[in-house]
MOPAC internal coordinates of N, CA, C and O (Angstrom, degrees):
PM7 1SCF
backbone

  N    0.0000 0     0.00 0     0.00 0    0    0    0
  C    1.4534 1     0.00 0     0.00 0    1    0    0
  C    1.5217 1   108.50 1     0.00 0    2    1    0
  O    1.2310 1   120.80 1   -48.06 1    3    2    1
  N    1.3244 1   116.08 1   131.94 1    3    2    1
  C    1.4606 1   121.08 1   178.89 1    5    3    2
  C    1.5222 1   109.08 1  -100.51 1    6    5    3
  O    1.2310 1   120.56 1   -29.27 1    7    6    5
  N    1.3147 1   116.54 1   150.73 1    7    6    5
  C    1.4679 1   121.23 1   176.33 1    9    7    6
  C    1.5128 1   108.81 1  -122.05 1   10    9    7
  O    1.2310 1   121.16 1   -26.25 1   11   10    9
  N    1.3137 1   115.38 1   153.75 1   11   10    9
  C    1.4560 1   122.50 1   179.25 1   13   11   10
  C    1.5125 1   107.63 1  -150.78 1   14   13   11
  O    1.2310 1   120.56 1    -3.49 1   15   14   13
  N    1.3271 1   116.54 1   176.51 1   15   14   13
  C    1.4649 1   120.98 1   179.71 1   17   15   14
  C    1.5190 1   109.62 1  -119.00 1   18   17   15
  O    1.2310 1   121.49 1   -29.78 1   19   18   17
  N    1.3248 1   114.76 1   150.22 1   19   18   17
  C    1.4563 1   120.67 1   170.69 1   21   19   18
  C    1.5160 1   107.93 1   -76.88 1   22   21   19
  O    1.2310 1   120.25 1   -30.88 1   23   22   21
  N    1.3322 1   117.13 1   149.12 1   23   22   21
  C    1.4575 1   120.39 1   176.92 1   25   23   22
  C    1.5148 1   109.66 1  -141.94 1   26   25   23
  O    1.2310 1   120.94 1   -18.61 1   27   26   25
  N    1.3089 1   115.80 1   161.39 1   27   26   25
  C    1.4604 1   122.81 1  -179.03 1   29   27   26
  C    1.5272 1   109.08 1   -83.97 1   30   29   27
  O    1.2310 1   120.81 1   -48.52 1   31   30   29
  N    1.3363 1   116.06 1   131.48 1   31   30   29
  C    1.4573 1   122.43 1   176.99 1   33   31   30
  C    1.5299 1   106.86 1  -135.23 1   34   33   31
  O    1.2310 1   120.66 1   -80.76 1   35   34   33
  N    1.3295 1   116.34 1    99.24 1   35   34   33
  C    1.4622 1   119.98 1  -174.58 1   37   35   34
  C    1.5074 1   109.47 1    65.73 1   38   37   35
  O    1.2310 1   120.40 1    53.28 1   39   38   37
  N    1.3376 1   116.84 1  -126.72 1   39   38   37
  C    1.4633 1   120.84 1   177.93 1   41   39   38
  C    1.5243 1   111.89 1   -95.71 1   42   41   39
  O    1.2310 1   120.23 1  -169.68 1   43   42   41
  N    1.3171 1   117.17 1    10.32 1   43   42   41
  C    1.4602 1   121.28 1  -177.19 1   45   43   42
  C    1.5132 1   111.30 1  -114.91 1   46   45   43
  O    1.2310 1   121.21 1   -14.40 1   47   46   45
  N    1.2958 1   115.29 1   165.60 1   47   46   45
  C    1.4544 1   122.15 1   171.12 1   49   47   46
  C    1.5247 1   105.96 1  -105.90 1   50   49   47
  O    1.2310 1   120.30 1   -47.12 1   51   50   49
  N    1.3224 1   117.03 1   132.88 1   51   50   49
  C    1.4671 1   121.54 1  -175.71 1   53   51   50
  C    1.5155 1   110.00 1  -124.16 1   54   53   51
  O    1.2310 1   121.23 1   -13.11 1   55   54   53
  N    1.3188 1   115.25 1   166.89 1   55   54   53
  C    1.4580 1   121.67 1   177.65 1   57   55   54
  C    1.5288 1   108.01 1  -134.55 1   58   57   55
  O    1.2310 1   120.53 1   -41.66 1   59   58   57
  N    1.3094 1   116.60 1   138.34 1   59   58   57
  C    1.4641 1   121.29 1   174.98 1   61   59   58
  C    1.5185 1   107.86 1   -95.19 1   62   61   59
  O    1.2310 1   120.91 1   -44.90 1   63   62   61
  N    1.3174 1   115.87 1   135.10 1   63   62   61
  C    1.4538 1   119.94 1   175.63 1   65   63   62
  C    1.5203 1   108.40 1   -93.25 1   66   65   63
  O    1.2310 1   119.57 1   -49.60 1   67   66   65
  N    1.3045 1   118.42 1   130.40 1   67   66   65
  C    1.4625 1   120.59 1   179.22 1   69   67   66
  C    1.5314 1   111.38 1   -59.33 1   70   69   67
  O    1.2310 1   120.70 1   -26.99 1   71   70   69
  N    1.3263 1   116.27 1   153.01 1   71   70   69
  C    1.4634 1   121.98 1  -178.20 1   73   71   70
  C    1.5269 1   112.24 1   -58.77 1   74   73   71
  O    1.2310 1   120.36 1   154.47 1   75   74   73
  N    1.3131 1   116.92 1   -25.53 1   75   74   73
  C    1.4618 1   120.34 1  -179.68 1   77   75   74
  C    1.5352 1   112.24 1   -61.60 1   78   77   75
  O    1.2310 1   119.92 1   158.90 1   79   78   77
  N    1.3259 1   117.76 1   -21.10 1   79   78   77
  C    1.4587 1   120.89 1   178.87 1   81   79   78
  C    1.5223 1   112.55 1   -80.61 1   82   81   79
  O    1.2310 1   120.10 1   167.84 1   83   82   81
  N    1.3258 1   117.41 1   -12.16 1   83   82   81
  C    1.4748 1   123.18 1   179.10 1   85   83   82
  C    1.5252 1   112.33 1    53.03 1   86   85   83
  O    1.2310 1   120.24 1  -141.14 1   87   86   85
  N    1.3202 1   117.15 1    38.86 1   87   86   85
  C    1.4596 1   121.39 1   177.96 1   89   87   86
  C    1.5235 1   108.86 1   -79.70 1   90   89   87
  O    1.2310 1   120.77 1   -47.17 1   91   90   89
  N    1.3329 1   116.14 1   132.83 1   91   90   89
  C    1.4618 1   120.61 1   179.98 1   93   91   90
  C    1.5278 1   109.70 1   -88.45 1   94   93   91
  O    1.2310 1   119.98 1   -45.97 1   95   94   93
  N    1.3210 1   117.65 1   134.03 1   95   94   93
  C    1.4699 1   119.78 1   177.34 1   97   95   94
  C    1.5241 1   110.59 1   -58.39 1   98   97   95
  O    1.2310 1   120.82 1   -40.77 1   99   98   97
  N    1.3120 1   116.04 1   139.23 1   99   98   97
  C    1.4555 1   121.26 1   179.34 1  101   99   98
  C    1.5156 1   114.00 1    90.61 1  102  101   99
  O    1.2310 1   119.95 1   175.04 1  103  102  101
  N    1.3292 1   117.70 1    -4.96 1  103  102  101
  C    1.4627 1   120.76 1   178.76 1  105  103  102
  C    1.5221 1   109.43 1   -67.85 1  106  105  103
  O    1.2310 1   119.51 1   -54.65 1  107  106  105
  N    1.3435 1   118.54 1   125.35 1  107  106  105
  C    1.4620 1   119.22 1   177.68 1  109  107  106
  C    1.5247 1   110.51 1   -70.25 1  110  109  107
  O    1.2310 1   120.83 1   -43.33 1  111  110  109
  N    1.3214 1   116.02 1   136.67 1  111  110  109
  C    1.4667 1   121.56 1   179.79 1  113  111  110
  C    1.5157 1   109.96 1  -130.89 1  114  113  111
  O    1.2310 1   121.61 1   -22.91 1  115  114  113
  N    1.3162 1   114.53 1   157.09 1  115  114  113
  C    1.4542 1   122.19 1   174.55 1  117  115  114
  C    1.5204 1   106.49 1  -106.47 1  118  117  115
  O    1.2310 1   120.35 1   -46.54 1  119  118  117
  N    1.3290 1   116.94 1   133.46 1  119  118  117
  C    1.4574 1   121.59 1   177.98 1  121  119  118
  C    1.5237 1   107.01 1  -117.60 1  122  121  119
  O    1.2310 1   121.44 1   -54.57 1  123  122  121
  N    1.3350 1   114.85 1   125.43 1  123  122  121
  C    1.4630 1   118.95 1  -179.66 1  125  123  122
  C    1.5312 1   109.47 1  -144.81 1  126  125  123
  O    1.2310 1   121.24 1   -15.38 1  127  126  125
  N    1.3000 1   115.24 1   164.62 1  127  126  125
  C    1.4600 1   120.72 1   177.44 1  129  127  126
  C    1.5232 1   108.08 1  -113.00 1  130  129  127
  O    1.2310 1   120.66 1   -51.72 1  131  130  129
  N    1.3157 1   116.35 1   128.28 1  131  130  129
  C    1.4575 1   121.78 1   178.22 1  133  131  130
  C    1.5207 1   108.09 1  -125.83 1  134  133  131
  O    1.2310 1   120.34 1   -70.84 1  135  134  133
  N    1.2934 1   116.95 1   109.16 1  135  134  133
  C    1.4639 1   123.08 1   178.05 1  137  135  134
  C    1.5176 1   111.95 1    52.79 1  138  137  135
  O    1.2310 1   120.32 1  -135.67 1  139  138  137
  N    1.3299 1   116.99 1    44.33 1  139  138  137
  C    1.4591 1   121.62 1   177.32 1  141  139  138
  C    1.5160 1   114.87 1    82.19 1  142  141  139
  O    1.2310 1   120.12 1  -175.25 1  143  142  141
  N    1.3266 1   117.38 1     4.75 1  143  142  141
  C    1.4710 1   121.59 1   179.03 1  145  143  142
  C    1.5257 1   108.49 1  -111.89 1  146  145  143
  O    1.2310 1   120.25 1   -47.92 1  147  146  145
  N    1.3178 1   117.12 1   132.08 1  147  146  145
  C    1.4615 1   121.43 1   177.40 1  149  147  146
  C    1.5207 1   108.43 1   -82.90 1  150  149  147
  O    1.2310 1   121.41 1   -48.88 1  151  150  149
  N    1.3225 1   114.92 1   131.12 1  151  150  149
  C    1.4567 1   121.04 1  -179.76 1  153  151  150
  C    1.5197 1   107.68 1  -120.32 1  154  153  151
  O    1.2310 1   120.63 1   -53.67 1  155  154  153
  N    1.3287 1   116.39 1   126.33 1  155  154  153
  C    1.4613 1   122.57 1   175.37 1  157  155  154
  C    1.5242 1   106.05 1  -116.13 1  158  157  155
  O    1.2310 1   120.60 1   -64.82 1  159  158  157
  N    1.3267 1   116.46 1   115.18 1  159  158  157
  C    1.4659 1   120.69 1  -176.20 1  161  159  158
  C    1.5186 1   109.85 1  -129.47 1  162  161  159
  O    1.2310 1   119.81 1   -39.82 1  163  162  161
  N    1.3332 1   117.96 1   140.18 1  163  162  161
  C    1.4656 1   119.94 1   177.64 1  165  163  162
  C    1.5258 1   110.44 1   -64.57 1  166  165  163
  O    1.2310 1   121.11 1   -31.85 1  167  166  165
  N    1.3175 1   115.49 1   148.15 1  167  166  165
  C    1.4601 1   122.31 1   179.31 1  169  167  166
  C    1.5209 1   107.58 1  -105.91 1  170  169  167
  O    1.2310 1   120.99 1   -46.55 1  171  170  169
  N    1.3198 1   115.71 1   133.45 1  171  170  169
  C    1.4630 1   120.85 1   176.73 1  173  171  170
  C    1.5275 1   108.01 1   -68.11 1  174  173  171
  O    1.2310 1   119.62 1   -59.09 1  175  174  173
  N    1.3305 1   118.33 1   120.91 1  175  174  173
  C    1.4678 1   118.93 1   179.95 1  177  175  174
  C    1.5256 1   110.64 1   -66.12 1  178  177  175
  O    1.2310 1   120.05 1   -33.55 1  179  178  177
  N    1.3281 1   117.50 1   146.45 1  179  178  177
  C    1.4637 1   119.29 1   179.10 1  181  179  178
  C    1.5269 1   109.87 1   -65.71 1  182  181  179
  O    1.2310 1   121.13 1   -32.00 1  183  182  181
  N    1.3147 1   115.44 1   148.00 1  183  182  181
  C    1.4569 1   119.43 1   178.48 1  185  183  182
  C    1.5239 1   108.97 1   -66.39 1  186  185  183
  O    1.2310 1   121.17 1   -46.72 1  187  186  185
  N    1.3174 1   115.37 1   133.28 1  187  186  185
  C    1.4563 1   119.40 1  -179.75 1  189  187  186
  C    1.5163 1   109.36 1   -84.02 1  190  189  187
  O    1.2310 1   121.33 1   -39.25 1  191  190  189
  N    1.3056 1   115.05 1   140.75 1  191  190  189
  C    1.4585 1   120.03 1   176.23 1  193  191  190
  C    1.5207 1   108.63 1   -83.25 1  194  193  191
  O    1.2310 1   120.88 1   -38.56 1  195  194  193
  N    1.2923 1   115.92 1   141.44 1  195  194  193
  C    1.4591 1   121.29 1   178.68 1  197  195  194
  C    1.5242 1   107.86 1   -92.49 1  198  197  195
  O    1.2310 1   120.89 1   -52.24 1  199  198  197
  N    1.3200 1   115.91 1   127.76 1  199  198  197
  C    1.4594 1   121.26 1   178.94 1  201  199  198
  C    1.5276 1   108.99 1   -84.34 1  202  201  199
  O    1.2310 1   120.47 1   -68.62 1  203  202  201
  N    1.3141 1   116.70 1   111.38 1  203  202  201
  C    1.4652 1   121.65 1  -178.36 1  205  203  202
  C    1.5281 1   112.52 1   -98.53 1  206  205  203
  O    1.2310 1   120.37 1  -171.40 1  207  206  205
  N    1.3207 1   116.90 1     8.60 1  207  206  205
  C    1.4643 1   119.05 1  -177.14 1  209  207  206
  C    1.5277 1   112.31 1   -63.39 1  210  209  207
  O    1.2310 1   119.68 1   155.03 1  211  210  209
  N    1.3336 1   118.21 1   -24.97 1  211  210  209
  C    1.4620 1   120.41 1   178.85 1  213  211  210
  C    1.5229 1   111.66 1   -66.67 1  214  213  211
  O    1.2310 1   120.28 1   158.36 1  215  214  213
  N    1.3421 1   117.07 1   -21.64 1  215  214  213
  C    1.4675 1   119.47 1   178.38 1  217  215  214
  C    1.5261 1   111.62 1   -62.31 1  218  217  215
  O    1.2310 1   120.79 1   146.67 1  219  218  217
  N    1.3291 1   116.09 1   -33.33 1  219  218  217
  C    1.4706 1   119.13 1  -179.85 1  221  219  218
  C    1.5306 1   110.10 1   -61.15 1  222  221  219
  O    1.2310 1   120.00 1   141.40 1  223  222  221
  N    1.3139 1   117.61 1   -38.60 1  223  222  221
  C    1.4567 1   120.84 1  -179.15 1  225  223  222
  C    1.5287 1   111.36 1   -72.24 1  226  225  223
  O    1.2310 1   120.33 1   150.45 1  227  226  225
  N    1.3255 1   116.98 1   -29.55 1  227  226  225
  C    1.4547 1   120.80 1  -178.28 1  229  227  226
  C    1.5206 1   112.26 1   -78.35 1  230  229  227
  O    1.2310 1   119.64 1   159.00 1  231  230  229
  N    1.3172 1   118.30 1   -21.00 1  231  230  229
  C    1.4641 1   122.78 1  -178.36 1  233  231  230
  C    1.5205 1   108.87 1  -126.53 1  234  233  231
  O    1.2310 1   120.00 1   -94.05 1  235  234  233
  N    1.3341 1   117.60 1    85.95 1  235  234  233
  C    1.4642 1   120.46 1  -173.46 1  237  235  234
  C    1.5240 1   114.55 1   -59.94 1  238  237  235
  O    1.2310 1   119.16 1   150.57 1  239  238  237
  N    1.3325 1   119.21 1   -29.43 1  239  238  237
  C    1.4632 1   121.15 1  -179.14 1  241  239  238
  C    1.5148 1   113.57 1   -82.77 1  242  241  239
  O    1.2310 1   119.77 1   173.45 1  243  242  241
  N    1.3109 1   118.04 1    -6.55 1  243  242  241
  C    1.4547 1   121.91 1  -176.91 1  245  243  242
  C    1.5222 1   110.09 1   -79.60 1  246  245  243
  O    1.2310 1   121.05 1   -49.74 1  247  246  245
  N    1.3193 1   115.60 1   130.26 1  247  246  245
  C    1.4608 1   120.26 1   177.24 1  249  247  246
  C    1.5176 1   108.31 1  -152.01 1  250  249  247
  O    1.2310 1   120.04 1   -24.83 1  251  250  249
  N    1.3202 1   117.52 1   155.17 1  251  250  249
  C    1.4665 1   119.51 1   178.33 1  253  251  250
  C    1.5252 1   111.00 1   -69.73 1  254  253  251
  O    1.2310 1   120.76 1   -26.24 1  255  254  253
  N    1.3298 1   116.14 1   153.76 1  255  254  253
  C    1.4548 1   120.20 1   176.71 1  257  255  254
  C    1.5209 1   109.96 1   -66.94 1  258  257  255
  O    1.2310 1   120.58 1   -39.42 1  259  258  257
  N    1.3289 1   116.51 1   140.58 1  259  258  257
  C    1.4617 1   121.47 1   171.41 1  261  259  258
  C    1.5202 1   107.57 1   -78.06 1  262  261  259
  O    1.2310 1   120.01 1   -20.21 1  263  262  261
  N    1.3298 1   117.59 1   159.79 1  263  262  261
  C    1.4645 1   120.97 1  -177.65 1  265  263  262
  C    1.5241 1   112.30 1   -57.55 1  266  265  263
  O    1.2310 1   119.95 1   140.70 1  267  266  265
  N    1.3385 1   117.71 1   -39.30 1  267  266  265
  C    1.4664 1   119.86 1  -178.53 1  269  267  266
  C    1.5333 1   112.12 1   -73.83 1  270  269  267
  O    1.2310 1   119.55 1   168.53 1  271  270  269
  N    1.3309 1   118.47 1   -11.47 1  271  270  269
  C    1.4615 1   121.81 1   178.04 1  273  271  270
  C    1.5360 1   112.17 1   -92.03 1  274  273  271
  O    1.2310 1   120.59 1   170.82 1  275  274  273
  N    1.2987 1   116.47 1    -9.18 1  275  274  273
  C    1.4613 1   120.59 1  -179.02 1  277  275  274
  C    1.5276 1   108.90 1   -85.56 1  278  277  275
  O    1.2310 1   120.73 1   -86.48 1  279  278  277
  N    1.3027 1   116.21 1    93.52 1  279  278  277
  C    1.4609 1   121.39 1  -178.27 1  281  279  278
  C    1.5130 1   108.62 1  -107.96 1  282  281  279
  O    1.2310 1   121.22 1   -53.23 1  283  282  281
  N    1.3168 1   115.28 1   126.77 1  283  282  281
  C    1.4473 1   121.39 1   177.78 1  285  283  282
  C    1.5157 1   107.15 1  -113.10 1  286  285  283
  O    1.2310 1   121.37 1   -56.87 1  287  286  285
  N    1.3056 1   114.98 1   123.13 1  287  286  285
  C    1.4445 1   120.89 1  -177.80 1  289  287  286
  C    1.5277 1   109.71 1   -79.29 1  290  289  287
  O    1.2310 1   120.08 1   -58.87 1  291  290  289
  N    1.3159 1   117.46 1   121.13 1  291  290  289
  C    1.4613 1   121.65 1   177.66 1  293  291  290
  C    1.5199 1   108.27 1   -74.78 1  294  293  291
  O    1.2310 1   120.25 1   -46.09 1  295  294  293
  N    1.3341 1   117.14 1   133.91 1  295  294  293
  C    1.4575 1   120.64 1   177.04 1  297  295  294
  C    1.5207 1   109.58 1  -154.85 1  298  297  295
  O    1.2310 1   121.64 1   -24.11 1  299  298  297
  N    1.2903 1   114.47 1   155.89 1  299  298  297
  C    1.4569 1   121.66 1   178.83 1  301  299  298
  C    1.5282 1   108.44 1   -86.85 1  302  301  299
  O    1.2310 1   120.10 1   -44.40 1  303  302  301
  N    1.3293 1   117.41 1   135.60 1  303  302  301
  C    1.4583 1   121.63 1   179.77 1  305  303  302
  C    1.5223 1   108.37 1  -112.77 1  306  305  303
  O    1.2310 1   120.72 1   -51.85 1  307  306  305
  N    1.3220 1   116.23 1   128.15 1  307  306  305
  C    1.4488 1   121.89 1   177.92 1  309  307  306
  C    1.5248 1   107.93 1   -87.19 1  310  309  307
  O    1.2310 1   120.30 1   -85.39 1  311  310  309
  N    1.3458 1   117.03 1    94.61 1  311  310  309
  C    1.4587 1   121.43 1  -174.51 1  313  311  310
  C    1.5209 1   112.00 1   -68.86 1  314  313  311
  O    1.2310 1   119.59 1   148.02 1  315  314  313
  N    1.3265 1   118.39 1   -31.98 1  315  314  313
  C    1.4671 1   121.18 1   179.14 1  317  315  314
  C    1.5332 1   109.93 1   -63.53 1  318  317  315
  O    1.2310 1   120.22 1   137.18 1  319  318  317
  N    1.3018 1   117.18 1   -42.82 1  319  318  317
  C    1.4684 1   121.49 1   178.63 1  321  319  318
  C    1.5130 1   110.33 1   -64.46 1  322  321  319
  O    1.2310 1   119.94 1   140.37 1  323  322  321
  N    1.3255 1   117.72 1   -39.63 1  323  322  321
  C    1.4735 1   121.89 1   179.41 1  325  323  322
  C    1.5146 1   110.19 1   -63.36 1  326  325  323
  O    1.2310 1   119.76 1   137.47 1  327  326  325
  N    1.3367 1   118.06 1   -42.53 1  327  326  325
  C    1.4652 1   121.05 1  -179.14 1  329  327  326
  C    1.5381 1   111.01 1   -65.74 1  330  329  327
  O    1.2310 1   120.20 1   141.82 1  331  330  329
  N    1.3124 1   117.22 1   -38.18 1  331  330  329
  C    1.4543 1   121.25 1  -177.88 1  333  331  330
  C    1.5291 1   111.57 1   -68.50 1  334  333  331
  O    1.2310 1   120.52 1   146.89 1  335  334  333
  N    1.3411 1   116.62 1   -33.11 1  335  334  333
  C    1.4676 1   120.87 1  -177.43 1  337  335  334
  C    1.5274 1   113.04 1   -90.53 1  338  337  335
  O    1.2310 1   120.23 1   177.95 1  339  338  337
  N    1.3201 1   117.17 1    -2.05 1  339  338  337
  C    1.4506 1   120.34 1   174.74 1  341  339  338
  C    1.4570 1   113.50 1    86.21 1  342  341  339
  O    1.2310 1   120.10 1   180.00 1  343  342  341

């Protein structure tokens, strides 16, 4: 078990984590109190969305289908055969 001290940082009180914890600077953490014990836990960063808008510029002929171009072929599906074949 490692020990450390709280210190003043601006208008806040801060804590340094010993190097043995291998905490990376800038890692988002959640701080909460559970039954009188302070818990500092890393927060899973939200998944970043990938911006694919640059693909439109790379493929000049690419365009979304117009409503009248969206044709769905009606057909009968044999569900019993599908279940038997997995």
